[in-house]
N, C-alpha and C positions, 0 to 999 in steps of 0.2 A: 916712432915707437908704436908697436901694435897695442890695441886696446885690450885691457884685461877682460876675460869672460865674466859675464854677470853671474853672481852666486846663484846657485840653484835653490829654489824655495823648497822647504821640507813640508809636505802636507801633514797636517795634524790629524791623527786618527783618534776620534773620541773613544774613551774607555767604554767597554760594554757594560751597560747598567746591570747590577745584580738584582735578580728577580726572585722573590721567595718561591721555593719549590717544595719545601717540607718544613715541619715544625717539630721540635722536641719540646715535650712538656711533662709536668708532673708536680708533685708536692714535696716539700722538705719534711723532716721528721716532725715539725710543729704544725703541719697541715697548710703551710702557705704556698700558693700556686706560683709556678715559675714557668717561663716559656721563652723560646727564641726561634727565629727562622734561619734557614740556610738555603743557599741556592743549589742548583743541580750539580755544579762542580764539587760541592762539599758533601754530597749525599753519602758517599762511602765512609768518610771520616765521622760524619754526624751519626750514622747508624752504629758505628763502633762506640761512640761516646754514649749513645742511648743505652747500650748494654752495660757499659762500665758504670754509669750513673743511675741505672734502674729507672729510665725515663721512657715514656711512650714516644713513638714517632708517627706522624700522620703526613701522608702525601697530599699536596694541594692540587685539586683537580681542575679548577677554573679560575677566571679572573676575580670572581666574587670572593672566593676563598683566599686568593693571593692578596686582595685588598684588605681583607680581615687580618691576615698574618702580618701585614705591613705595620700594624699597630704595635707589634712587638719589636724588641731589639734584634738586630742582626747578630747572631751568635758567632762564636769562633771556637775552634778546637785547639787545645794546648798540646804540647809535645807529650804530656803524660797520658793522653788519650781522653782526658776529661774535656768538657766543653763549658764555655761561659754561657749559662742559661739563667738570666736574672729573674727577679720576682716581677709579677705582673698584677694588674688590678683583678680583684676577685670576680667582678662582674663579667670578665671576658672568659673565665675558665669554663663555664658550662658549654659555651659554643665549641671549645676545643674538644670536650668530651663528646659532644654531638658529632663533630667531624670524624672522631675516632670510632664512632659506633659503640660507645660505652654506655651500658645501662648502670646507673649509679644512684645511690641515695644522696641527694644534695646535702643532707645533714651529716653524712658520714665524715669522720675525721680525715680520711684519705680516699675519696672516691676514685682516684686514678687506679686503684688496685681492684676495683669491682669487676665482675664478670663481663667479658666482652663477647658480643655475638660473633660466632665463627672461631677458628683456631687462633691461638695466641702465638706470637713470635717472641724471640728473645729481646727484640727491640721495643716491644710494647707491653711487657709484663715485668713484674719485679722478680728478683731471684728467689727461688724456693728457699724456705726456711728462714726468711727474713720477715719479721713481724713489725708493723709500724708502731712507733712509740705512742702512748696515749697523749692527748693534748695536755700541755702544761697547765697546772692549776693557776687560776687568777691570782695575781700578786697585788697586795695593797700598795697604793701609791706612796712614794717616799715623802715624808713630811718635811717641808722646807725649814731650814734652820732660821732662827731670828736674824733679820737683816739681810737675808738672801736677796740678790738682785732680781727683780722681775723684769725680764727681757722683752725685747720687741718680738711680736708674734712671728714675723718673717724678717729676721735680721739681714741687713745688707752689709754689715761689718761685724767682725768677731767681737768687738766691744759691746755690741747690742745683744749678744747671746746671754740669756738668763732664764729664769723659770717661765715656762709657757712657750718658749721659743720652739719653732719647727726648724730642724736642721737635717742634714744628711749624715748617717752613720754607716760605717763600713762593717759588713758582717763577716767577711772572709776574703782571701785572695781570689777566689773564683766566684764570689757571690755579688759583687758590685755594691752599690750604695742604696740605702732605703731611708724613707722619711721617718723621723722620730721626734718626739716631744720631750723637752727637758723638764723633768719633774723633781729634780733635786741637784744640789751643787755642794760638794765638799772639797774646798780648795780648788785644785785643777781637775778634779774628777767629777764628771757629770753623770747623774742617773737619768736614764731615758726609757721611754716605752715606745714601741713601734706604733706609728700613727694609725695604720690600718689594722693593727692587731693589738689593741690595748690590753687584752687579757693575757698576753704572753708575758713571760718572766721579764722583770726589769733588767736592763743591761747597763754596764758601766763603761764609760769611755773618757779618756783624757781630752782636754780641750783641743790638743793638736791632732786628735783623731776624728774631729768633726769637720764637716764642710757646710758651706752655705748653699741654699737653693739658688738656682739661676734667676735673674730678674724676671718678674712677670709670672713666676711659678706659684700657683695657689697651694 
């Protein structure tokens, strides 16, 4: 009998790493910053999403800028033309404005709409006739009812969620999750305030609409 030929080995081709090439960024109606990076192959779709969502788009010029952008989430574009551009830490936003060449009052409610040096394009300005909403008025914290459970600060199990717990709340299908503090409980409904934006209006979420922070997350 003739020997069977040895099977041919298939060479594994590593996937091309995705490298940040541009960033979409802006603020929501409440003034909270949001940003996400996209690679060069996503540039056209990202530019369209910037127009649809009234966001600015900044091209990354060098490795230092790409390393900075890597602190953000890799965004993705939906079939609707909108993009997933989640919230980011406030201290990172001034650097984005600087990269975009924006002169802005840091105390302004929405500095992303400030005048930019040079001509504006549809991808880095807001649609005309659209005025930003004023910041929401501070809301008094919800008073806990007698006997309300005081929870673990960083719960590792749903049974540990109570007053004072830091959890994740979902703000919308395209918005992702955001850290929030439980300030009131009424049955299965939790009153929360955004951890980084405590003066924004109180939000209400059912227990099954909350998520736990990953282990080791402060």
